[in-house]
N, C-alpha and C positions, 0 to 999 in steps of 0.2 A: 504494499499499500504506499503510495507516494504522498507524504504529508510535508507541507512547507508553508512558511509565511512569507508573503510578498509585501514589503512595506510600500507606502505611498510614494516613496522616492525611488522605488525599483530595486531595493536590496532584497535578495532571496535567501532565506534561511531555511535549510533543509532540517526537518525535525525527526526524520526517521531514516537517517543515513549518517554514518560515522563522519564527524565525531559527536553528533547529537542524535540520540535515539529516544523515541517515545517508549515509556515503560507501561503506560496504561491508556489505551485508545478508547476504552468503552465510553467515557463521558462525552466524547465528541459526538457520539451517535444519539445521545440522550435528548429528548425533546418533550415539550409540553404545550398544549394549547390552553390559553385562558378562555373563559366563557362567561357570558351574561345570561340571565334567566329572568323570566316573569313568574313571580310566585302566585299569581292570581288565575293561571290557566294551565292547561295541559294535564297529563296524567299525575294523579296525586296532588294537583294544585300547583305543579311546577313545570315550566316549559323552557327549555334552552332556546334562546333567541338569536345567539350569535357566537362565533368563535373568533379569537384574535391572538396575535403573538405580542408579547410585551418584551422589554428589555431583558436580556438574559446573561447570565454569568456562568462560566465553566472554568474548571481547573484541569490542567494538562501536566502530567508528570513526565519529566525528561531525565535522561542520564547523559551527562556531558563527560567526554573522554578527551584526552590530550597526549601528545608525545613528550611534552616538557612543561615546565612551569610557564615559560614564555608563551607557548602554544595555547595553554589553558587561559592565560589572561587575555590573549588576543581573541579567543572564541567568545568569552563571556562579555568582553567590552564591546565587541562588534554587534553582538546580539542586543545589548542594552541600548546602544546608540541608535540603532535602527528602530527599535520600538519607541523609544522616548521621543524621537523626532516626530513620529506620527501623533503622539499625545500633545506635544507642544503646539503643533500646527493644526490640531483638531481635525486631522485628515486620516480616516481609518485605512488600515491595511487590509489584506486578504488572507485568510487562513484557507489553504487548499487541501482537499482530500481527493486525490486523483483528479478528475476533471471538474469537480464542484468546489465552490468557495463560499465562504461567508465573510462579509465585511465586518471588521472588528478592530478593537484595540487590545494590545497586551498590556494590561493596566497594573500589573504587579508580579513579583517573583519572590520565592523563598528558596533558600539554599539548605541542603542537608550538610552533614559533616564532610569536609574535604579529605579525600584519600590521597595522602602525599606519595604513596607508593606507586599509584596508577594514575596520578594527576586527574582524578575523576570526582564528580560530585552529583548528587541528585538535585535537580532544579525543578520547582513546581511554578508554572506560570498561570496567572489569572487572565482569562479572556472575557471581555465584555462586548456585547454587540447590541446596537440599537434596533436591528432588523434581523431577527434570528431565523433567516431562511438560507438554505444552501442553494446556490445558483450555478447553472451552466449557461454560457453564452453561445448561442447557435446562430451563425450568420449566413444569410442567403443574399446574393447580389444579383442585380439586374442592370443591363447595360443598354445604351442607345442602339437603335436598329442598325445604324451604319457602323457600329463598332463591334461587330461579331468577332469573336476570338476563336483561334484554333484550339483544339483539345490540348490541355496542359498549360495554356497561357492563363495569366491572371490579370485582373484590372489594376490600373495604376492611378491611385487616387492622391491628391495633394496632401491629404491628411494620413498620417501613419497609423495603421491599426495592427494589432497583434494577431491578425487572422489571415487565412488564404481566401481570396475572393474567386469564386468559380462562375462560369458562364451560365446564363439562363438561355432559353431557346428563342424567345421573341417577346413582343410587347403583350403577350397573353400567356402567362406562365403560372405554374403552381407555387405557392408558398406553403411548405410543410411544417406544421406544428406537431411534432412527434411526442409531445408531452401528454400527460393524462388530465391536464386542465388548461383552460384559456390562459395565454401568456401576455404579460407586459412586454413592451418592445421599445427599441430605439430605432428610428428611421433617419438615415443620412441621405439627403438629396443633393446631388452634385450640379452645379451650374454649368452652362447658362440655361435658364428656363424662366418662364413667366407663369405665375399662378399655378404651380405644379399640383396636379391632382392624381391620386392613385386609388383604385378601387380593389379592395381585398375581400374576397368572399361576399361580394355584393355591397360592402360598406365603403363609403367615400371618405378618404382622408385628403384634405385640401387646405392649402395655405395661400392666401391672396397676396402674394408678394413676388418681387423679382429677385432671382438669384443670378448674379453675373458670373462670367467666367472666372475660375479660380476661387469662387465662393462656394459654401455649402450650407445646407439648412438641416438642423437636427430636431426632430420631434421625439420627446421622451415621455412615454405614458406613465412611468413610475412617478415622475415629479410634476406631471402636467405642465411641461415647458416646451416652448417653440423658440429656438434661437438660430440666428444666422451669423456666420463667421466670414469675414473677408480674408483676402490673401495674406494680411498681416497678422491675422489671429484676433482682431477686434471682434467683440461680441455685441450683438444687437438683439434685443428682446422683441419678437414679432408675435407675441401671444394673441394680441388683439386682431391680427390679420388672419387668424384661422377662420375657416368656414363654420360659423356658429350654428348652422342648421344641421350639421352632421358631427357627431362626437369624434373629435380628432384623437382622443386617447382610448378609444374602445379596444379592448384586448383582442388578440388574435385567436380565433377559435381553433379547437383541436381538429387535426386532420389536414387534408389538402384544401387550400383556398385559392381559387382562380384569381390571379393578380393581373389587373389591366391598367395600362397607362398609355400615354401618347407615343412612347418610344423615342421621344425627343431628348431625354436626359437619362443619366444613370443614377441608380440609387441602391442602397443596401438596407436590409431589415435584420436587426439583431433581436432574436427572441430570447427571453430570460426564462429558462426552465427552473422553477423554484420548488423546493421540497423542504420538509421539516428535518430530514436526515440526508447526509451524502448518499448517493446511489450506491446500493450494495452490488458489487462486482467481484468476480473471481480473477 
């Protein structure tokens, strides 16, 4: 099982690979839903009306090994700095278990007795998350009609993403949500285009704005935001330019959704597969 912490500044700390090893993985998989209820209805006078997730805290026990005292000091200091920068900047990192991650802070640590003979120590870290869902990002890309790609080629966007972008067939393609529930999404539309509109599964997503060459538009259903970025990275809030007659932030349904647009611009859709536990795989 691949377990690692990716700080907001890009530092990657492996937690299940020498010189740091997880000694107890079970708590990572523990989860709990909070619920609200109506005491005046339902069976026995009680009816659950909703479930939700609240702020969660977890502990993770690690074993730290080293080749020397200097190596040990380097490991624990690097770990500390990466986690503390996230806290100071109020920018969460990501704890990954295989392909799923949870946004979190490493808010504390406790050390056991240091073994001078093996330069080793047991370290327990405290993890706190505002949004206790494990997520996998799944990206599907669509391109202009005149920009058909050969098999194996990828799209070249001005913004750098940590994904591979694969070709779609034409301006009428399927967007697959292979999760067991409707998904939040992030949609990135590449300029140039005027009042871009995309229909997914019969639902219209439209923003009445102009996106010039080397600009891009990002719709994020998790935060209900619509923002445009110019070639210099300047950000512009265009929330009020959305088509108010069709919910711009409606989740993507399960299964294949026919995706239709003019074919005059390229865009990609990132689906967020969210779960209470990381996916169990062998």
